[in-house]
DSSP file (Angstrom, degrees, kcal/mol; ACC not computed):
  #  RESIDUE AA STRUCTURE BP1 BP2  ACC     N-H-->O    O-->H-N    N-H-->O    O-->H-N    TCO  KAPPA ALPHA  PHI   PSI    X-CA   Y-CA   Z-CA
    1    1 A M     >        0   0    0      0, 0.0     4,-1.8     0, 0.0     5,-0.2   0.000 360.0 360.0 360.0 -38.2   -6.4   50.2  -19.1
    2    2 A N  H  >  +     0   0    0      1,-0.2     4,-2.3     2,-0.2     5,-0.1   0.855 360.0  56.4 -64.0 -34.3   -8.1   47.4  -21.0
    3    3 A A  H  > S+     0   0    0      1,-0.2     4,-2.3     2,-0.2    -1,-0.2   0.871 104.8  51.9 -64.6 -37.6   -4.7   45.6  -21.3
    4    4 A N  H  > S+     0   0    0      2,-0.2     4,-2.0     1,-0.2    -1,-0.2   0.900 110.4  47.6 -67.8 -39.6   -4.3   45.6  -17.5
    5    5 A I  H  X S+     0   0    0     -4,-1.8     4,-2.5     2,-0.2    -2,-0.2   0.903 111.0  51.6 -65.2 -41.1   -7.8   44.1  -17.1
    6    6 A L  H  X S+     0   0    0     -4,-2.3     4,-2.5     1,-0.2    -2,-0.2   0.912 110.1  48.6 -63.4 -42.5   -7.0   41.5  -19.7
    7    7 A I  H  X S+     0   0    0     -4,-2.3     4,-2.4     2,-0.2    -1,-0.2   0.894 110.9  51.0 -62.5 -40.7   -3.8   40.5  -18.0
    8    8 A L  H  X S+     0   0    0     -4,-2.0     4,-2.4     2,-0.2    -2,-0.2   0.923 111.1  47.6 -63.3 -46.0   -5.6   40.3  -14.7
    9    9 A V  H  X S+     0   0    0     -4,-2.5     4,-2.3     2,-0.2    -2,-0.2   0.921 112.8  48.8 -62.4 -45.5   -8.3   38.0  -16.2
   10   10 A V  H  X S+     0   0    0     -4,-2.5     4,-2.5     1,-0.2    -1,-0.2   0.897 111.4  50.3 -62.1 -42.1   -5.6   35.8  -17.9
   11   11 A F  H  X S+     0   0    0     -4,-2.4     4,-2.2     2,-0.2    -2,-0.2   0.910 112.1  46.9 -65.2 -42.8   -3.7   35.6  -14.5
   12   12 A I  H  X S+     0   0    0     -4,-2.4     4,-1.9     2,-0.2    -2,-0.2   0.884 112.1  50.0 -67.9 -37.6   -6.8   34.5  -12.6
   13   13 A A  H  X S+     0   0    0     -4,-2.3     4,-2.3     2,-0.2    -2,-0.2   0.910 111.0  49.7 -66.2 -42.9   -7.7   32.0  -15.3
   14   14 A A  H  X S+     0   0    0     -4,-2.5     4,-1.9     1,-0.2     5,-0.2   0.889 109.4  51.2 -63.6 -39.1   -4.2   30.5  -15.1
   15   15 A M  H  X>S+     0   0    0     -4,-2.2     4,-2.6     2,-0.2     5,-1.2   0.891 109.4  52.1 -63.2 -39.2   -4.3   30.3  -11.3
   16   16 A Y  I  <>S+     0   0    0     -4,-1.9     5,-2.7     1,-0.2    -2,-0.2   0.946 114.7  39.9 -63.6 -48.0   -7.6   28.5  -11.6
   17   17 A F  I  <5S+     0   0    0     -4,-2.3    -1,-0.2     1,-0.2    -2,-0.2   0.737 121.6  43.1 -77.0 -20.9   -6.3   25.8  -14.0
   18   18 A I  I  <5S+     0   0    0     -4,-1.9    -2,-0.2    -5,-0.2    -1,-0.2   0.843 132.9   7.9 -90.7 -36.3   -2.9   25.5  -12.3
   19   19 A M  I  X5S+     0   0    0     -4,-2.6     4,-1.1    -5,-0.2    -3,-0.2   0.832 126.1  41.5-115.3 -48.5   -3.9   25.4   -8.6
   20   20 A I  I  ><S+     0   0    0     -5,-1.2     4,-2.2     2,-0.2     5,-0.2   0.932 110.2  51.4 -78.3 -46.4   -7.7   25.2   -7.9
   21   21 A R  H  ><S+     0   0    0     -5,-2.7     4,-2.1     1,-0.2    -1,-0.2   0.907 110.2  47.5 -63.0 -45.4   -8.9   22.7  -10.5
   22   22 A P  H  > S+     0   0    0      0, 0.0     4,-2.4     0, 0.0    -1,-0.2   0.883 112.2  51.9 -64.1 -35.7   -6.4   19.9   -9.7
   23   23 A Q  H  X S+     0   0    0     -4,-1.1     4,-2.2     1,-0.2    -2,-0.2   0.909 109.2  49.1 -64.6 -40.1   -7.1   20.3   -6.0
   24   24 A Q  H  X S+     0   0    0     -4,-2.2     4,-2.1     2,-0.2    -1,-0.2   0.891 110.3  51.6 -66.7 -38.7  -10.8   20.0   -6.6
   25   25 A K  H  X S+     0   0    0     -4,-2.1     4,-2.2     2,-0.2    -2,-0.2   0.928 111.4  47.4 -62.1 -45.5  -10.2   16.8   -8.7
   26   26 A A  H  X S+     0   0    0     -4,-2.4     4,-2.3     1,-0.2    -2,-0.2   0.886 110.6  51.9 -63.7 -39.2   -8.1   15.3   -6.0
   27   27 A Q  H  X S+     0   0    0     -4,-2.2     4,-2.2     2,-0.2    -1,-0.2   0.902 110.5  47.6 -65.4 -41.6  -10.7   16.1   -3.4
   28   28 A K  H  X S+     0   0    0     -4,-2.1     4,-2.1     2,-0.2    -2,-0.2   0.881 111.6  50.9 -66.0 -38.6  -13.5   14.5   -5.4
   29   29 A K  H  X S+     0   0    0     -4,-2.2     4,-2.0     2,-0.2    -2,-0.2   0.909 111.6  47.4 -65.9 -41.7  -11.3   11.4   -6.0
   30   30 A R  H  X S+     0   0    0     -4,-2.3     4,-2.3     2,-0.2    -2,-0.2   0.895 111.5  50.7 -64.3 -41.8  -10.6   11.1   -2.2
   31   31 A Q  H  X S+     0   0    0     -4,-2.2     4,-2.3     1,-0.2    -2,-0.2   0.878 109.9  50.0 -67.9 -35.9  -14.3   11.6   -1.3
   32   32 A A  H  X S+     0   0    0     -4,-2.1     4,-1.8     2,-0.2    -1,-0.2   0.902 109.8  51.6 -64.2 -40.9  -15.3    8.9   -3.8
   33   33 A M  H  < S+     0   0    0     -4,-2.0     4,-0.4     1,-0.2    -2,-0.2   0.919 112.3  45.7 -61.2 -44.6  -12.7    6.6   -2.3
   34   34 A I  H >< S+     0   0    0     -4,-2.3     3,-0.7     1,-0.2    -2,-0.2   0.877 113.1  49.4 -68.4 -38.5  -14.1    7.2    1.2
   35   35 A N  H 3< S+     0   0    0     -4,-2.3    -1,-0.2     1,-0.2    -2,-0.2   0.799 111.4  49.7 -71.7 -26.7  -17.7    6.8    0.1
   36   36 A D  T 3< S+     0   0    0     -4,-1.8    -1,-0.2    -5,-0.2    -2,-0.2   0.438  79.8 124.4 -91.6  -0.2  -16.9    3.5   -1.7
   37   37 A V    <   -     0   0    0     -3,-0.7    48,-0.1    -4,-0.4    -3,-0.0  -0.368  40.5-170.0 -66.3 138.6  -15.1    1.8    1.2
   38   38 A Q    >   -     0   0    0     -2,-0.1     3,-1.8    17,-0.0    15,-0.2  -0.885  32.9 -83.8-127.2 155.9  -16.5   -1.5    2.2
   39   39 A P  T 3  S+     0   0    0      0, 0.0    15,-0.2     0, 0.0     3,-0.1  -0.341 114.8  38.8 -55.8 139.2  -15.9   -3.9    5.2
   40   40 A G  T 3  S+     0   0    0     13,-3.0     2,-0.2     1,-0.4    14,-0.1   0.184  84.2 128.7 102.2 -14.6  -12.9   -6.2    4.4
   41   41 A A    <   -     0   0    0     -3,-1.8    12,-2.5    12,-0.1     2,-0.5  -0.517  58.2-129.6 -74.7 139.6  -10.9   -3.4    2.8
   42   42 A E  E     +AB  52  84A   0     42,-2.4    41,-2.1    10,-0.2    42,-1.6  -0.808  37.9 174.5 -90.5 126.4   -7.4   -2.9    4.0
   43   43 A V  E     -AB  51  82A   0      8,-2.5     8,-1.9    -2,-0.5     2,-0.4  -0.831  31.5-139.6-130.2 164.5   -6.7    0.7    4.8
   44   44 A I  E     -AB  50  81A   0     37,-2.5    36,-2.6    -2,-0.3    37,-1.9  -0.999  26.1-141.1-122.6 129.7   -4.1    3.1    6.3
   45   45 A T  E >   - B   0  79A   0      4,-2.2     3,-1.7    -2,-0.4    34,-0.2  -0.298  28.9-103.7 -83.3 171.8   -5.4    5.9    8.5
   46   46 A I  T 3  S+     0   0    0     32,-2.2    33,-0.1     1,-0.3    -1,-0.1   0.706 124.0  57.5 -69.5 -17.0   -4.0    9.4    8.6
   47   47 A G  T 3  S-     0   0    0     31,-0.3    -1,-0.3     2,-0.1    32,-0.1   0.495 122.8-106.3 -88.0  -4.0   -2.2    8.5   11.8
   48   48 A G    <   +     0   0    0     -3,-1.7     2,-0.5     1,-0.3    -2,-0.1   0.539  68.9 147.4  94.2   7.3   -0.4    5.6   10.0
   49   49 A L        -     0   0    0      1,-0.0    -4,-2.2    18,-0.0     2,-0.4  -0.658  34.7-151.7 -82.6 126.9   -2.4    2.8   11.5
   50   50 A H  E     +A   44   0A   0     -2,-0.5     2,-0.3    -6,-0.2    -6,-0.2  -0.779  35.4 123.4 -97.2 140.2   -2.8   -0.2    9.2
   51   51 A G  E     -A   43   0A   0     -8,-1.9    -8,-2.5    -2,-0.4     2,-0.4  -0.979  54.9 -90.6-174.5-176.5   -5.9   -2.5    9.5
   52   52 A T  E     -AC  42  66A   0     14,-2.3    14,-3.7    -2,-0.3     2,-0.5  -0.923  40.2-114.8-116.0 136.8   -8.9   -4.0    8.0
   53   53 A I  E     - C   0  65A   0    -12,-2.5   -13,-3.0    -2,-0.4    12,-0.2  -0.598  29.7-179.1 -75.3 123.3  -12.3   -2.4    8.0
   54   54 A A  E     -     0   0A   0     10,-3.3     2,-0.3    -2,-0.5    -1,-0.2   0.837  66.7  -4.7 -89.9 -38.6  -14.7   -4.5   10.2
   55   55 A A  E     - C   0  64A   0      9,-1.0     9,-2.8   -17,-0.1     2,-0.4  -0.990  57.3-146.1-155.4 152.9  -17.9   -2.3    9.7
   56   56 A V  E     - C   0  63A   0     -2,-0.3     2,-0.7     7,-0.2     7,-0.2  -0.991   2.8-162.2-124.7 130.8  -18.9    1.0    8.2
   57   57 A N  E  >> - C   0  62A   0      5,-3.0     5,-1.9    -2,-0.4     4,-0.9  -0.901   7.9-177.6-112.1  99.0  -21.6    3.2    9.6
   58   58 A K  T  45S+     0   0    0     -2,-0.7    -1,-0.2     3,-0.2    18,-0.0   0.833  80.4  54.8 -67.2 -33.7  -22.7    5.6    6.8
   59   59 A E  T  45S+     0   0    0      1,-0.2    -1,-0.2     2,-0.1    -2,-0.0   0.933 118.3  32.4 -66.9 -46.0  -25.1    7.6    9.0
   60   60 A A  T  45S-     0   0    0      2,-0.1    -1,-0.2    15,-0.0    -2,-0.2   0.507 106.0-128.5 -88.5  -4.9  -22.6    8.4   11.7
   61   61 A R  T  <5 +     0   0    0     -4,-0.9    15,-2.5     1,-0.2    16,-0.4   0.892  67.3 122.2  56.6  43.9  -19.7    8.6    9.0
   62   62 A T  E   < -CD  57  75A   0     -5,-1.9    -5,-3.0    13,-0.3     2,-0.3  -0.823  44.4-159.4-126.6 167.1  -17.6    6.2   11.1
   63   63 A F  E     -CD  56  74A   0     11,-2.4    11,-2.6    -2,-0.3     2,-0.5  -0.991  19.9-124.2-145.4 151.5  -15.9    2.8   10.6
   64   64 A D  E     -CD  55  73A   0     -9,-2.8   -10,-3.3    -2,-0.3    -9,-1.0  -0.854  25.5-155.3 -96.0 124.6  -14.6    0.1   12.8
   65   65 A L  E     -CD  53  72A   0      7,-3.7     7,-2.5    -2,-0.5     2,-0.8  -0.894   4.5-151.7-105.1 123.4  -10.9   -0.8   12.1
   66   66 A D  E     -CD  52  71A   0    -14,-3.7   -14,-2.3    -2,-0.5     2,-0.8  -0.846  16.2-179.8 -94.2 106.4   -9.7   -4.2   13.0
   67   67 A A  E >  S- D   0  70A   0      3,-2.9     3,-1.1    -2,-0.8   -16,-0.1  -0.804  74.4 -43.7-110.3  87.4   -6.0   -3.8   13.8
   68   68 A E  T 3  S-     0   0    0     -2,-0.8    -1,-0.1     1,-0.3     3,-0.1   0.910 123.7 -36.9  54.0  49.6   -4.8   -7.3   14.7
   69   69 A G  T 3  S+     0   0    0      1,-0.2     2,-0.6     0, 0.0    -1,-0.3   0.272 115.5 111.0  92.2 -10.8   -7.8   -8.1   16.9
   70   70 A V  E <   -D   67   0A   0     -3,-1.1    -3,-2.9     2,-0.0     2,-0.6  -0.867  57.6-149.2 -97.8 123.6   -8.2   -4.6   18.4
   71   71 A I  E     +D   66   0A   0     -2,-0.6     2,-0.3    -5,-0.2    -5,-0.2  -0.823  19.3 179.1 -96.2 123.3  -11.3   -2.9   17.1
   72   72 A L  E     -D   65   0A   0     -7,-2.5    -7,-3.7    -2,-0.6     2,-0.5  -0.930  22.2-135.0-122.5 147.5  -11.1    0.9   16.9
   73   73 A V  E     +D   64   0A   0     -2,-0.3     2,-0.3    -9,-0.2    -9,-0.2  -0.897  30.4 170.6-104.9 127.9  -13.7    3.4   15.8
   74   74 A F  E     -D   63   0A   0    -11,-2.6   -11,-2.4    -2,-0.5     2,-0.2  -0.883  37.8-101.9-129.8 160.9  -12.6    6.2   13.4
   75   75 A E  E >   -D   62   0A   0     -2,-0.3     3,-1.8   -13,-0.2   -13,-0.3  -0.531  35.5-119.1 -72.1 148.6  -14.2    8.9   11.3
   76   76 A L  G >  S+     0   0    0    -15,-2.5     3,-1.5     1,-0.3   -14,-0.1   0.820 113.7  65.1 -60.9 -29.3  -14.4    8.0    7.6
   77   77 A S  G 3  S+     0   0    0    -16,-0.4    -1,-0.3     1,-0.3   -15,-0.1   0.611  84.8  74.9 -71.2  -8.7  -12.3   11.1    6.9
   78   78 A A  G <   +     0   0    0     -3,-1.8   -32,-2.2   -33,-0.1     2,-0.5   0.509  69.5 106.4 -80.6  -2.6   -9.4    9.4    8.8
   79   79 A I  E <   +B   45   0A   0     -3,-1.5   -34,-0.2   -34,-0.2     3,-0.1  -0.676  40.5 173.8 -78.5 120.6   -8.8    7.1    5.9
   80   80 A R  E     -     0   0A   0    -36,-2.6     2,-0.3    -2,-0.5   -35,-0.2   0.856  66.1  -0.3 -88.7 -45.8   -5.6    8.2    4.1
   81   81 A Q  E     -B   44   0A   0    -37,-1.9   -37,-2.5   -48,-0.0     2,-0.7  -0.999  56.0-135.6-151.1 139.6   -5.3    5.3    1.6
   82   82 A V  E     -B   43   0A   0     -2,-0.3   -39,-0.3   -39,-0.2     3,-0.2  -0.892  21.4-175.3 -95.5 114.9   -7.1    2.1    0.7
   83   83 A V  E    S+     0   0A   0    -41,-2.1     2,-0.4    -2,-0.7   -40,-0.2   0.939  70.8   5.6 -76.8 -49.5   -4.4   -0.5    0.3
   84   84 A K  E    S-B   42   0A   0    -42,-1.6   -42,-2.4     4,-0.0    -1,-0.3  -0.990  77.3-123.9-142.3 129.5   -6.7   -3.4   -1.0
   85   85 A E    >   -     0   0    0     -2,-0.4     3,-1.0   -44,-0.2   -43,-0.1  -0.209  28.4-112.8 -66.2 161.3  -10.3   -3.3   -1.8
   86   86 A A  T 3  S+     0   0    0      1,-0.2    -1,-0.1   -45,-0.1   -49,-0.0   0.875 116.2  33.6 -65.6 -38.0  -12.7   -5.7   -0.1
   87   87 A N  T 3  S+     0   0    0      2,-0.0    -1,-0.2     0, 0.0    -2,-0.1   0.077  86.3 137.3-105.8  23.2  -13.4   -7.7   -3.2
   88   88 A A    <   -     0   0    0     -3,-1.0     2,-0.1     1,-0.1     3,-0.0  -0.452  59.2-111.1 -71.7 140.0  -10.0   -7.3   -4.9
   89   89 A P        -     0   0    0      0, 0.0     2,-0.4     0, 0.0    -1,-0.1  -0.396  32.1-110.4 -69.4 149.3   -8.7  -10.5   -6.5
   90   90 A V        -     0   0    0     -2,-0.1     2,-0.1     2,-0.0     5,-0.0  -0.676  32.0-146.5 -82.4 131.1   -5.8  -12.1   -4.8
   91   91 A T    >>  -     0   0    0     -2,-0.4     4,-0.7     1,-0.1     3,-0.6  -0.453  25.0-109.0 -91.2 168.4   -2.6  -11.9   -6.9
   92   92 A T  T 34 S+     0   0    0      1,-0.2     3,-0.4     2,-0.2    -1,-0.1   0.793 117.0  60.8 -69.7 -26.6    0.1  -14.5   -7.0
   93   93 A E  T 34 S+     0   0    0      1,-0.2    -1,-0.2     3,-0.1    -3,-0.0   0.829 102.1  52.7 -68.7 -28.8    2.5  -12.2   -5.0
   94   94 A E  T <4 S+     0   0    0     -3,-0.6     2,-0.3     2,-0.0    -1,-0.2   0.697  91.0  92.0 -80.2 -16.9    0.0  -12.2   -2.1
   95   95 A L     <  -     0   0    0     -4,-0.7     2,-0.6    -3,-0.4    -3,-0.0  -0.591  59.6-162.5 -79.1 135.9   -0.1  -16.0   -2.0
   96   96 A T        -     0   0    0     -2,-0.3     2,-0.3     2,-0.0    -3,-0.1  -0.824  12.6-166.1-119.2  91.8    2.3  -17.7    0.3
   97   97 A E        -     0   0    0     -2,-0.6    -2,-0.0     1,-0.1     0, 0.0  -0.567  10.0-164.8 -80.4 138.8    2.5  -21.3   -0.7
   98   98 A T        -     0   0    0     -2,-0.3    -1,-0.1     2,-0.0     2,-0.1  -0.776  13.0-160.0-121.3  85.8    4.1  -23.7    1.6
   99   99 A P        -     0   0    0      0, 0.0     2,-0.4     0, 0.0    -2,-0.0  -0.364  23.8-112.7 -66.7 143.4    4.8  -26.9   -0.4
  100  100 A E        -     0   0    0     -2,-0.1     2,-0.4     1,-0.0    -2,-0.0  -0.618  34.8-157.3 -75.5 128.9    5.3  -30.0    1.5
  101  101 A T        -     0   0    0     -2,-0.4     2,-0.1    -3,-0.0    -1,-0.0  -0.846  11.3-125.3-109.6 146.8    8.9  -31.2    1.2
  102  102 A S     >  -     0   0    0     -2,-0.4     4,-2.3     1,-0.1     5,-0.2  -0.316  32.6-103.3 -79.6 171.1   10.1  -34.7    1.7
  103  103 A E  H  > S+     0   0    0      1,-0.2     4,-2.4     2,-0.2     5,-0.2   0.857 121.5  53.2 -64.9 -34.8   12.9  -35.5    4.1
  104  104 A S  H  > S+     0   0    0      2,-0.2     4,-1.9     1,-0.2    -1,-0.2   0.906 110.4  47.0 -67.9 -39.5   15.5  -35.9    1.3
  105  105 A E  H  > S+     0   0    0      2,-0.2     4,-1.5     1,-0.2    -2,-0.2   0.897 112.0  51.1 -65.8 -40.4   14.5  -32.5   -0.1
  106  106 A A  H  X S+     0   0    0     -4,-2.3     4,-1.1     1,-0.2    -2,-0.2   0.898 111.1  47.6 -64.3 -40.9   14.7  -30.9    3.4
  107  107 A S  H  X S+     0   0    0     -4,-2.4     4,-1.1     1,-0.2    -1,-0.2   0.855 110.1  52.1 -71.1 -32.8   18.2  -32.4    4.0
  108  108 A S  H  < S+     0   0    0     -4,-1.9    -1,-0.2     1,-0.2    -2,-0.2   0.786 105.1  56.6 -73.4 -23.2   19.4  -31.3    0.6
  109  109 A E  H  < S+     0   0    0     -4,-1.5    -1,-0.2     1,-0.2    -2,-0.2   0.807 104.0  53.7 -72.4 -28.4   18.2  -27.7    1.4
  110  110 A K  H  < S+     0   0    0     -4,-1.1    -2,-0.2    -3,-0.1    -1,-0.2   0.811  99.2  70.6 -74.9 -29.6   20.4  -27.7    4.5
  111  111 A Q  S  < S-     0   0    0     -4,-1.1     2,-0.2     1,-0.1     0, 0.0  -0.736  93.5-114.2 -90.8 134.0   23.6  -28.6    2.7
  112  112 A P        -     0   0    0      0, 0.0    -2,-0.1     0, 0.0    -3,-0.1  -0.459  19.0-157.3 -67.8 135.7   25.0  -25.9    0.4
  113  113 A E  S    S+     0   0    0     -2,-0.2     2,-0.9     1,-0.1    -4,-0.0   0.792  77.1  71.8 -82.3 -30.8   24.9  -26.9   -3.2
  114  114 A N        +     0   0    0      1,-0.1     3,-0.3     2,-0.0     4,-0.2  -0.781  50.4 165.8 -93.6 106.4   27.6  -24.6   -4.4
  115  115 A T     >  +     0   0    0     -2,-0.9     4,-2.3     1,-0.2     5,-0.2   0.223  46.9 105.1-103.4  13.2   31.0  -25.9   -3.1
  116  116 A D  H  > S+     0   0    0      1,-0.2     4,-2.2     2,-0.2     5,-0.2   0.872  79.6  53.6 -60.1 -37.3   33.1  -23.7   -5.3
  117  117 A V  H  > S+     0   0    0     -3,-0.3     4,-1.7     2,-0.2    -1,-0.2   0.909 109.3  47.3 -64.0 -42.7   33.9  -21.5   -2.4
  118  118 A D  H  > S+     0   0    0      2,-0.2     4,-2.1     1,-0.2    -2,-0.2   0.893 111.2  51.7 -63.7 -41.3   35.1  -24.5   -0.3
  119  119 A A  H  X S+     0   0    0     -4,-2.3     4,-2.1     1,-0.2    -2,-0.2   0.899 109.3  49.1 -64.8 -41.1   37.2  -25.8   -3.3
  120  120 A S  H  X S+     0   0    0     -4,-2.2     4,-2.0     1,-0.2    -1,-0.2   0.845 109.9  52.2 -67.3 -34.0   38.9  -22.4   -3.7
  121  121 A N  H  X S+     0   0    0     -4,-1.7     4,-1.8     2,-0.2    -1,-0.2   0.891 109.6  49.3 -66.4 -38.8   39.7  -22.3    0.0
  122  122 A D  H  X S+     0   0    0     -4,-2.1     4,-2.0     1,-0.2    -2,-0.2   0.890 110.7  50.3 -67.2 -39.7   41.2  -25.8   -0.2
  123  123 A E  H  X S+     0   0    0     -4,-2.1     4,-1.8     1,-0.2    -1,-0.2   0.903 109.8  49.3 -67.1 -40.7   43.3  -24.8   -3.2
  124  124 A S  H  X S+     0   0    0     -4,-2.0     4,-1.5     1,-0.2    -1,-0.2   0.877 110.4  51.8 -67.9 -35.4   44.6  -21.6   -1.5
  125  125 A K  H  X S+     0   0    0     -4,-1.8     4,-1.2     1,-0.2    -1,-0.2   0.890 110.0  48.5 -65.6 -39.6   45.5  -23.6    1.7
  126  126 A S  H  < S+     0   0    0     -4,-2.0    -2,-0.2     1,-0.2    -1,-0.2   0.840 109.3  53.2 -71.3 -30.5   47.5  -26.2   -0.4
  127  127 A E  H  < S+     0   0    0     -4,-1.8    -1,-0.2     1,-0.2    -2,-0.2   0.844 105.3  54.7 -69.3 -33.5   49.3  -23.4   -2.2
  128  128 A E  H  <        0   0    0     -4,-1.5    -1,-0.2     1,-0.3    -2,-0.2   0.828 360.0 360.0 -70.8 -32.0   50.4  -21.9    1.1
  129  129 A K     <        0   0    0     -4,-1.2    -1,-0.3    -5,-0.1    -2,-0.2   0.465 360.0 360.0 -74.5 360.0   52.0  -25.1    2.3
Protein backbone atom coordinates (compact mmCIF):
# COMPACT_ATOMS: atom_id res chain seq x y z
CA UNK A 1 0.00 0.00 0.00
CA UNK A 2 2.86 2.37 0.78
CA UNK A 3 4.31 1.71 -2.68
CA UNK A 4 1.03 2.82 -4.29
CA UNK A 5 1.02 6.07 -2.34
CA UNK A 6 4.66 6.69 -3.24
CA UNK A 7 3.92 6.14 -6.94
CA UNK A 8 0.96 8.53 -6.73
CA UNK A 9 3.09 11.23 -5.05
CA UNK A 10 5.87 10.82 -7.64
CA UNK A 11 3.30 11.00 -10.46
CA UNK A 12 1.75 14.21 -9.06
CA UNK A 13 5.20 15.78 -8.58
CA UNK A 14 6.17 14.88 -12.16
CA UNK A 15 2.93 16.39 -13.50
CA UNK A 16 3.65 19.59 -11.56
CA UNK A 17 7.16 19.97 -12.97
CA UNK A 18 6.21 18.93 -16.51
CA UNK A 19 2.92 20.79 -16.99
CA UNK A 20 1.97 23.27 -14.30
CA UNK A 21 5.28 24.99 -13.52
CA UNK A 22 6.20 25.89 -17.15
CA UNK A 23 2.70 27.25 -17.70
CA UNK A 24 3.00 29.44 -14.60
CA UNK A 25 6.40 30.73 -15.78
CA UNK A 26 4.99 31.62 -19.20
CA UNK A 27 2.01 33.34 -17.60
CA UNK A 28 4.28 35.45 -15.35
CA UNK A 29 6.45 36.39 -18.34
CA UNK A 30 3.38 37.46 -20.35
CA UNK A 31 2.00 39.47 -17.43
CA UNK A 32 5.34 41.25 -17.00
CA UNK A 33 5.38 42.05 -20.74
CA UNK A 34 1.87 43.52 -20.53
CA UNK A 35 2.64 45.53 -17.39
CA UNK A 36 5.85 46.98 -18.88
CA UNK A 37 4.35 48.12 -22.18
CA UNK A 38 4.87 51.83 -22.91
CA UNK A 39 3.52 54.27 -25.51
CA UNK A 40 5.55 54.01 -28.70
CA UNK A 41 5.93 50.24 -28.55
CA UNK A 42 4.96 48.27 -31.63
CA UNK A 43 2.63 45.39 -30.77
CA UNK A 44 0.51 42.66 -32.32
CA UNK A 45 -2.91 42.03 -30.79
CA UNK A 46 -4.53 38.63 -30.31
CA UNK A 47 -6.65 39.42 -33.35
CA UNK A 48 -3.54 39.93 -35.49
CA UNK A 49 -3.72 43.73 -35.71
CA UNK A 50 -0.30 45.40 -35.94
CA UNK A 51 0.14 48.91 -34.58
CA UNK A 52 1.88 51.32 -32.26
CA UNK A 53 0.68 52.04 -28.75
CA UNK A 54 -0.43 55.67 -28.51
CA UNK A 55 -1.44 55.71 -24.82
CA UNK A 56 -1.78 53.32 -21.88
CA UNK A 57 -4.43 53.62 -19.13
CA UNK A 58 -3.18 51.50 -16.22
CA UNK A 59 -6.28 52.15 -14.07
CA UNK A 60 -8.74 50.96 -16.73
CA UNK A 61 -6.23 48.35 -18.03
CA UNK A 62 -6.65 49.59 -21.61
CA UNK A 63 -4.40 51.00 -24.31
CA UNK A 64 -4.92 53.08 -27.44
CA UNK A 65 -3.53 51.41 -30.56
CA UNK A 66 -2.53 53.58 -33.51
CA UNK A 67 -2.98 51.44 -36.62
CA UNK A 68 -1.95 53.71 -39.52
CA UNK A 69 -3.80 56.74 -38.17
CA UNK A 70 -6.81 54.86 -36.79
CA UNK A 71 -6.92 54.90 -32.98
CA UNK A 72 -8.51 51.83 -31.38
CA UNK A 73 -8.98 51.06 -27.69
CA UNK A 74 -8.11 47.55 -26.47
CA UNK A 75 -7.77 45.74 -23.16
CA UNK A 76 -4.14 45.25 -22.12
CA UNK A 77 -4.75 41.50 -22.19
CA UNK A 78 -5.30 41.78 -25.97
CA UNK A 79 -1.55 42.17 -26.54
CA UNK A 80 -0.13 38.97 -28.00
CA UNK A 81 3.40 40.14 -28.70
CA UNK A 82 5.54 43.24 -28.33
CA UNK A 83 7.45 43.54 -31.60
CA UNK A 84 9.63 46.52 -30.67
CA UNK A 85 9.92 48.25 -27.31
CA UNK A 86 9.25 51.98 -27.11
CA UNK A 87 12.87 52.84 -26.27
CA UNK A 88 14.51 50.08 -28.31
CA UNK A 89 17.58 51.19 -30.24
CA UNK A 90 17.23 51.29 -34.00
CA UNK A 91 19.26 48.62 -35.76
CA UNK A 92 20.91 49.00 -39.13
CA UNK A 93 18.38 46.65 -40.72
CA UNK A 94 15.56 48.99 -39.77
CA UNK A 95 17.23 51.98 -41.39
CA UNK A 96 16.29 52.62 -44.98
CA UNK A 97 18.95 54.87 -46.38
CA UNK A 98 18.26 56.59 -49.67
CA UNK A 99 21.58 57.89 -50.93
CA UNK A 100 21.42 60.62 -53.51
CA UNK A 101 22.71 59.39 -56.85
CA UNK A 102 24.06 61.49 -59.64
CA UNK A 103 22.63 61.28 -63.14
CA UNK A 104 25.54 59.19 -64.40
CA UNK A 105 25.05 56.67 -61.59
CA UNK A 106 21.31 56.56 -62.24
CA UNK A 107 21.81 55.92 -65.96
CA UNK A 108 24.38 53.21 -65.27
CA UNK A 109 21.89 51.52 -62.95
CA UNK A 110 19.35 51.33 -65.76
CA UNK A 111 21.77 49.59 -68.14
CA UNK A 112 22.63 45.98 -67.28
CA UNK A 113 26.27 45.60 -66.36
CA UNK A 114 26.46 41.88 -67.14
CA UNK A 115 26.33 41.44 -70.91
CA UNK A 116 27.48 37.80 -70.88
CA UNK A 117 23.92 36.70 -71.56
CA UNK A 118 23.71 38.96 -74.63
CA UNK A 119 27.10 37.74 -75.90
CA UNK A 120 26.10 34.09 -75.58
CA UNK A 121 22.87 34.81 -77.46
CA UNK A 122 24.83 36.50 -80.26
CA UNK A 123 27.22 33.51 -80.49
CA UNK A 124 24.36 31.02 -80.71
CA UNK A 125 22.71 33.06 -83.47
CA UNK A 126 25.93 33.17 -85.48
CA UNK A 127 26.40 29.41 -85.11
CA UNK A 128 22.89 28.77 -86.42
CA UNK A 129 23.57 30.73 -89.65
